[in-house]
Structures are given as C-alpha cells and as structure tokens.
C-alpha positions in Angstrom: -0.4 6.1 -15.1 -0.5 5.0 -18.6 -2.7 7.2 -20.7 -3.4 6.7 -24.0 -3.5 9.8 -25.6 -0.5 12.1 -26.9 1.7 14.1 -24.5 0.4 17.5 -25.7 -3.2 16.4 -25.2 -2.1 15.2 -21.8 0.1 17.9 -20.6 -2.7 20.4 -21.7 -5.5 18.7 -19.5 -3.5 19.6 -16.5 -2.3 22.8 -17.5 -5.8 24.2 -18.9 -8.2 24.2 -16.3 -11.3 24.2 -19.1 -10.1 20.5 -19.3 -9.0 19.9 -15.5 -12.6 20.7 -14.0 -13.6 17.6 -15.6 -11.7 15.5 -13.3 -10.5 17.6 -10.4 -11.1 21.2 -9.3 -14.0 22.8 -9.8 -12.6 26.5 -10.6 -9.5 28.2 -11.8 -8.3 31.3 -11.4 -6.6 30.9 -14.9 -4.1 28.4 -16.9 -1.2 26.9 -15.5 1.9 29.3 -17.0 5.6 30.0 -16.1 5.9 31.6 -12.8 2.8 32.0 -12.6 0.0 31.8 -9.1 -3.2 30.3 -9.3 -6.3 29.2 -7.3 -7.9 26.0 -7.6 -11.4 25.7 -6.1 -13.0 22.5 -5.3 -16.8 24.6 -4.7 -18.5 21.6 -3.5 -16.3 21.0 -0.1 -15.5 25.0 0.2 -12.2 24.9 -0.4 -9.2 26.0 -2.1 -5.7 26.7 -2.5 -3.1 29.0 -4.2 -0.3 27.2 -6.0 2.8 28.8 -7.4 4.1 27.4 -11.0 7.7 26.9 -10.0 9.2 25.6 -13.2 7.3 24.7 -16.8 8.4 22.9 -19.1 5.7 22.1 -21.7 4.6 18.7 -22.7 7.1 17.4 -20.7 7.7 18.8 -16.7 5.7 21.0 -14.2 6.8 21.4 -10.8 4.1 23.5 -8.5 4.5 24.5 -5.1 1.0 24.6 -2.8 0.7 27.8 -0.7 -1.2 25.7 2.1 1.0 23.5 3.1 4.2 24.4 1.3 4.4 20.8 -0.3 6.2 20.3 -3.7 4.5 18.3 -6.4 6.5 17.5 -10.3 4.4 16.0 -13.2 6.5 14.5 -15.5 5.1 13.7 -18.7 6.8 11.0 -20.8 5.9 10.3 -24.4 5.7 6.8 -25.8 6.2 5.5 -29.5 2.4 4.5 -29.5 1.3 8.0 -28.7 0.2 7.4 -25.5 1.9 9.4 -22.1 3.2 7.7 -19.1 2.3 10.3 -16.0 4.4 10.1 -13.1 3.6 12.6 -10.0 6.2 13.1 -7.1 5.6 15.0 -4.1 7.9 16.5 -1.3 8.0 18.6 1.6 5.9 17.0 4.3 6.8 18.4 7.8 6.9 16.6 11.1 7.7 13.7 12.7 7.8 10.1 10.7 4.7 9.4 12.2 3.1 13.0 11.1 4.6 12.4 7.6 3.9 9.0 6.5 -0.3 9.4 6.9 0.3 12.8 5.2 2.5 11.1 2.2 0.0 7.9 1.5 -2.8 10.3 1.9 -1.2 12.2 -1.3 -0.6 9.3 -2.6 -4.3 8.0 -3.1 -5.7 11.4 -3.8 -2.9 12.1 -6.9 -3.9 8.4 -8.2 -7.3 9.4 -8.2 -6.7 12.3 -10.0 -4.8 10.3 -12.9 -7.5 7.7 -12.9 -9.7 10.6 -13.6 -7.8 12.3 -16.1 -7.2 8.8 -18.1 -11.2 7.9 -17.9 -11.8 11.8 -19.6 -9.0 11.8 -22.0 -9.2 8.5 -23.7 -13.4 7.2 -23.1 -14.9 11.0 -22.7 -16.5 9.9 -19.0 -16.7 12.1 -16.3 -16.2 9.5 -13.4 -16.9 12.2 -10.5 -14.2 10.8 -8.5 -12.8 13.6 -6.4 -16.2 15.3 -5.5 -18.1 11.7 -4.9 -15.5 10.7 -2.5 -17.0 13.2 0.0 -20.8 12.7 -1.0 -21.4 14.3 2.3 -19.0 17.1 2.4 -15.6 17.2 3.4 -14.8 17.2 7.1 -11.3 18.6 7.0 
C-alpha cells in the first residue's frame, strides 16, 4: 500500500501505540522496540495477544512474532522520492494441511489490508475509519 507520508511518519504510526490505536488495536503495553514483548488488545472484542519484536530496523523493517499462533509478520517500509512510503506486509508460519492453512492466509491478508487502509486514511487525511471495530459491530464470535 502506498501511503503519501514520509517513511518516518509511517514507521512511527505502526510502532507508536498512541497513533496505532487510531486505526488498529485499542490498547498497548508499550511502543515497539528491538527485542521487546508488547501486548496489543482489541478491547471492543475482549481479545488481545502478545508479540515479540524479533528485528527492528527503524524506518525500514519490522519483524514480529505473535505469541498465540506463532506466525511471523514482516513489515517493510520503502521511502519514495515524492515523500511517500510503500508498505509491504508478509506473513508466514501458518501450520496445518493446505486446506487448513489457506483460509488462515486469506484471513490474514484481508486483516492486514484493512489495517493498511485505516493507516492510510489516518495518516493522509486524519480520518479514523473504524474499519477494525466496525467489522464486527455485534462483537467477535471467534
């Protein structure tokens, strides 16, 4: 997803919970940093998870591992000449048969696409779209 903001702003938006709570989770135990464990909560659904920052390259790359379903997520931030940033997310480590992994991967892609759309709207236009919250307005039945 191309976000029309400098790489420093985009990287800060995902690593600083004061910004990230505007478009993704509702509460965090702290800012992302090298080797740090952080808890993210989606209080509106009564769920949360802990992640570990495995690699942290400021304004360039984040590699995190989720605790509950040990998958790995890599965020790459590519600065562009026009002061915009291309954000690429890769997610791997799903377990199970092909029939079990495919729906997990598709769900993950949809979720991260929604997060990127919310981030873009917030950073470029200052609009809080509530995409995550409004996906399940009657609560999450996970």
